[in-house]
C-alpha positions, 0 to 999 in steps of 0.5 A: 532538493535536500528536503527530498533526500530523506524521502528517497532514502525511505523509498530505498528502505521501503523497497527492501521490505517484503510486504512493500515489494509485494504491494509494488508488484501488485501495483504494476500488475494493476497498471498493466491491467488498466492499460489492457482494459483501457481505463478512462482518465477518471478510472486512472485517477481512482487507480492512482489514488488507490495505489498510493493509498495501499503503498503508503499504508503498507509503509506506515505499517512497516514503520509502526512494526519496526518501532514497536519491535524496537520499543519492546521485543518481548510479547506484549499484548499492548504492542500486539494491539498496535500492530494489529490495528496497523495491519488492519489499516493496510487491509482496509486500503486493499479492500477499498482498492479491490472494490474500485478495481472490480467496479472498473473491470465490471464496467468494461465487461458490460 
């Protein structure tokens, strides 16, 4: 159990981050939507993977931004590149998740 304490502490810290909170809210909305449209077990599997991927990438992004700010508080083009790449990872996870969501919803509307 002791090995999980840092993870639970990190989760507590993550929830305080605005960007991560937004992702959690969107995840809850996706889950509610999934119940409304009655996803099958494979669609739930895809939704679960997408939600975990988006939230994890947002947590990594926040950690990278905090580390970059700690290393150098001044404007630095190299730090900006690192932050932009980290942000792009979140964007790509969101874009992929949106595609999965659209496919599942369109399938239900047919």
